[in-house]
C-alpha positions, 0 to 999 in steps of 0.5 A: 443270232450274236452270241451274248456272253453271260457276264455281259448284264451282270451288275458286277461286270458293268460296274468293273468296266465303269470303273476301269474306264474312269481310272484310265481317264484320271488326271495323275498327279505329277510323280505318280505314274507307277501308282497310275500303272499299277492302277491301270493293270489292276482294274483291267483285271478286276474286268478280265478275270470276272469275264474268265470266272463267270465264263469258266463258271462262277461256282466251278473252282476255276471259276471261283479262282478268277474272281478272287483274283479279281476281289484282290485286284479290286483291293489293289485299286482301292489302295492306290485310290485311297493313297491318293485321296481320290475318294467318293465316288470311286471308293464306294464304287470299288467297295461295292465291287468288293461286296459282290465279289466277296459273296461270289468267293464265299469267306475268306480263309 
């Protein structure tokens, strides 16, 4: 039997992977290499931290910390999308990711 990771079928994870792939496939305006690199790293971080957070137990302190990091990285991707005016559907999807991560990590402190 093949191993299935607990996060694989989460809507949150699948959406984060889709956004990450779309960020990687964008045609970036000239002079924005620094933003492309930042957005790509942050989008990767969202996916990787969701996977690690869920793998460590999303209700444990370590798991929640990784999910908080994913939330911060999603905000970073959002900011780049906002700066460049890339708009929907990325904005909507990033807000959805933020809402899901916000519910998982609890109220802001």
